[in-house]
C-alpha positions as a Markdown table, in Angstrom:
| # | Residue | x | y | z |
|---|---|---|---|---|
| 1 | Met | -37.5 | -15.8 | 1.8 |
| 2 | Phe | -37.1 | -12.5 | 3.9 |
| 3 | Arg | -39.4 | -13.5 | 6.8 |
| 4 | Glu | -36.6 | -14.2 | 9.3 |
| 5 | Phe | -35.0 | -10.7 | 8.5 |
| 6 | Leu | -38.5 | -8.9 | 8.4 |
| 7 | Thr | -39.2 | -10.5 | 11.8 |
| 8 | Arg | -35.9 | -9.5 | 13.3 |
| 9 | Leu | -36.3 | -6.3 | 11.7 |
| 10 | Thr | -39.9 | -5.3 | 13.1 |
| 11 | Gln | -39.2 | -6.6 | 16.8 |
| 12 | Pro | -40.3 | -4.5 | 19.5 |
| 13 | Gln | -36.5 | -3.5 | 20.1 |
| 14 | Pro | -34.5 | -4.7 | 17.2 |
| 15 | Ala | -30.8 | -4.9 | 17.3 |
| 16 | Pro | -28.6 | -2.9 | 15.1 |
| 17 | Leu | -28.6 | -4.3 | 11.7 |
| 18 | Asp | -25.2 | -5.5 | 10.4 |
| 19 | Asp | -23.7 | -3.9 | 7.6 |
| 20 | Gly | -25.0 | -6.3 | 4.6 |
| 21 | Asp | -28.8 | -6.1 | 6.3 |
| 22 | Ala | -28.8 | -2.6 | 6.5 |
| 23 | Arg | -27.5 | -1.9 | 3.0 |
| 24 | Leu | -30.5 | -4.0 | 1.8 |
| 25 | Ala | -33.2 | -2.3 | 4.0 |
| 26 | Leu | -32.0 | 0.8 | 2.8 |
| 27 | Thr | -32.0 | -0.1 | -0.9 |
| 28 | Ala | -35.2 | -1.8 | -0.3 |
| 29 | Leu | -36.6 | 1.9 | 1.3 |
| 30 | Leu | -35.0 | 3.3 | -2.1 |
| 31 | Val | -37.2 | 1.0 | -4.1 |
| 32 | Arg | -40.5 | 1.7 | -1.9 |
| 33 | Ile | -40.0 | 5.3 | -3.0 |
| 34 | Ala | -39.4 | 4.8 | -6.3 |
| 35 | Arg | -42.5 | 2.5 | -6.8 |
| 36 | Ala | -44.8 | 5.1 | -4.6 |
| 37 | Asp | -46.0 | 6.6 | -8.1 |
| 38 | Asn | -46.8 | 3.2 | -9.5 |
| 39 | Asp | -43.9 | 4.2 | -12.4 |
| 40 | Tyr | -40.8 | 2.4 | -11.5 |
| 41 | Ala | -38.7 | 4.1 | -14.0 |
| 42 | Gln | -35.7 | 3.1 | -15.5 |
| 43 | Ala | -34.0 | 6.4 | -14.6 |
| 44 | Glu | -35.4 | 5.4 | -10.9 |
| 45 | Arg | -33.4 | 2.0 | -11.2 |
| 46 | Asp | -30.6 | 3.6 | -12.5 |
| 47 | Arg | -30.2 | 6.2 | -9.8 |
| 48 | Ile | -30.8 | 3.3 | -7.3 |
| 49 | Asp | -27.7 | 1.9 | -8.5 |
| 50 | Arg | -25.6 | 4.6 | -8.9 |
| 51 | Ile | -26.6 | 5.5 | -5.3 |
| 52 | Ala | -25.5 | 1.9 | -4.0 |
| 53 | Ala | -22.5 | 1.5 | -6.1 |
| 54 | Ala | -21.1 | 4.9 | -4.7 |
| 55 | Arg | -22.2 | 4.5 | -0.9 |
| 56 | Tyr | -21.3 | 0.5 | -0.7 |
| 57 | Gly | -18.1 | 0.2 | -3.3 |
| 58 | Leu | -19.8 | -2.4 | -5.5 |
| 59 | Ser | -19.3 | -3.4 | -8.8 |
| 60 | Pro | -22.2 | -3.3 | -11.5 |
| 61 | Phe | -23.0 | -6.9 | -10.6 |
| 62 | Glu | -23.1 | -6.5 | -7.1 |
| 63 | Thr | -25.1 | -3.6 | -7.5 |
| 64 | Ala | -27.8 | -5.4 | -9.5 |
| 65 | Gln | -27.9 | -8.1 | -7.3 |
| 66 | Leu | -28.4 | -5.9 | -4.3 |
| 67 | Arg | -31.2 | -4.1 | -6.1 |
| 68 | Ala | -32.9 | -7.4 | -7.1 |
| 69 | Arg | -32.8 | -8.3 | -3.8 |
| 70 | Ala | -33.9 | -5.1 | -2.3 |
| 71 | Glu | -36.9 | -5.0 | -4.8 |
| 72 | Glu | -37.7 | -8.6 | -3.6 |
| 73 | Leu | -37.6 | -7.3 | 0.1 |
| 74 | Glu | -39.7 | -4.4 | -0.7 |
| 75 | Ala | -42.4 | -6.4 | -2.1 |
| 76 | Glu | -42.6 | -8.6 | 1.3 |
| 77 | Ala | -41.9 | -5.6 | 3.7 |
| 78 | Pro | -44.5 | -4.8 | 6.0 |
| 79 | Asp | -46.3 | -1.5 | 5.7 |
| 80 | Thr | -44.0 | 1.7 | 5.2 |
| 81 | Val | -44.7 | 2.9 | 8.9 |
| 82 | Arg | -43.6 | -0.3 | 10.6 |
| 83 | Phe | -40.5 | -0.8 | 8.0 |
| 84 | Thr | -39.3 | 2.6 | 8.5 |
| 85 | Arg | -39.7 | 2.7 | 12.1 |
| 86 | Ala | -38.0 | -0.7 | 12.2 |
| 87 | Ile | -35.1 | 0.6 | 10.0 |
| 88 | Lys | -35.1 | 4.0 | 12.4 |
| 89 | Glu | -34.1 | 1.6 | 15.5 |
| 90 | Ala | -31.9 | -0.4 | 13.7 |
| 91 | Val | -29.5 | 2.4 | 11.9 |
| 92 | Ala | -27.7 | 5.4 | 13.0 |
| 93 | Tyr | -28.9 | 9.2 | 12.8 |
| 94 | Glu | -26.0 | 10.1 | 10.3 |
| 95 | Glu | -26.8 | 7.1 | 8.0 |
| 96 | Arg | -30.6 | 7.7 | 8.3 |
| 97 | Arg | -29.9 | 11.3 | 7.3 |
| 98 | Ala | -27.9 | 10.2 | 4.2 |
| 99 | Val | -30.5 | 8.0 | 3.2 |
| 100 | Val | -33.2 | 10.9 | 3.0 |
| 101 | Glu | -30.6 | 12.6 | 0.5 |
| 102 | Ala | -30.5 | 9.4 | -1.6 |
| 103 | Leu | -34.2 | 9.3 | -1.3 |
| 104 | Trp | -34.9 | 12.4 | -2.5 |
| 105 | Ser | -32.3 | 12.0 | -5.2 |
| 106 | Val | -34.3 | 8.7 | -6.5 |
| 107 | Val | -37.9 | 10.8 | -6.5 |
| 108 | Leu | -36.2 | 13.6 | -8.6 |
| 109 | Ala | -34.5 | 11.2 | -10.8 |
| 110 | Asp | -37.2 | 11.0 | -13.8 |
| 111 | Gly | -37.4 | 14.6 | -13.7 |
| 112 | Glu | -40.8 | 14.3 | -12.1 |
| 113 | Arg | -41.8 | 15.1 | -8.6 |
| 114 | Ala | -44.9 | 12.8 | -8.2 |
| 115 | Gln | -47.3 | 13.9 | -5.3 |
| 116 | Glu | -47.1 | 10.2 | -4.2 |
| 117 | Glu | -43.7 | 10.2 | -4.1 |
| 118 | Asp | -43.2 | 13.6 | -2.2 |
| 119 | Ala | -45.9 | 12.3 | 0.4 |
| 120 | Leu | -44.4 | 9.5 | 0.9 |
| 121 | Leu | -40.8 | 10.9 | 1.3 |
| 122 | Arg | -41.8 | 13.3 | 3.4 |
| 123 | Leu | -43.9 | 10.6 | 5.9 |
| 124 | Val | -40.5 | 8.5 | 5.6 |
| 125 | Ala | -38.2 | 11.5 | 6.7 |
| 126 | Asn | -40.3 | 11.8 | 9.8 |
| 127 | Leu | -40.7 | 8.0 | 10.7 |
| 128 | Leu | -37.0 | 7.9 | 10.4 |
| 129 | Gly | -36.5 | 10.7 | 13.0 |
| 130 | Val | -35.0 | 13.1 | 10.4 |
| 131 | Asn | -35.7 | 16.6 | 11.3 |
| 132 | Asp | -37.3 | 18.9 | 8.5 |
| 133 | Arg | -34.5 | 21.2 | 8.5 |
| 134 | Asp | -32.2 | 18.2 | 7.6 |
| 135 | Ser | -34.9 | 16.8 | 5.2 |
| 136 | Ala | -34.9 | 20.2 | 3.2 |
| 137 | Leu | -30.9 | 20.3 | 2.9 |
| 138 | Ala | -31.1 | 16.7 | 1.6 |
| 139 | Arg | -33.7 | 17.5 | -1.0 |
| 140 | Gln | -31.5 | 20.7 | -2.0 |
| 141 | Lys | -28.3 | 18.9 | -1.9 |
| 142 | Ala | -29.9 | 16.0 | -4.1 |
| 143 | Ala | -31.4 | 18.4 | -6.6 |
| 144 | Ser | -28.1 | 20.2 | -7.2 |
| 145 | Arg | -26.4 | 17.0 | -8.5 |
């Protein structure tokens, strides 16, 4: 279903994503982080929904649709390294930095900081080109919410 989208995203020089595709790719990344510890908890799904609704001004129905599509995309997406690097090439730095904050928010949503999620998030932040300082600030901001 997402083959064409993933092909475009993983081209050597991907074109910037339009708003809808960027939403989908970034939400899929949130899903990937939430699934990293093999426990895709309801608290994590709820947090993804709140993030998507707030960031994109979506209704509950639109939010549920976006998350469902993102779950499908995440399942079909290539390995995290290629997927994240592709997002880096197609999304502006400020948006990527904000996504790292959202990723930390999802990791912390279930009250546990699983090693798998933590390790994946650190890798993803690096692959997104978000420096350690900005990632640490994003974690602190997410934890204070």
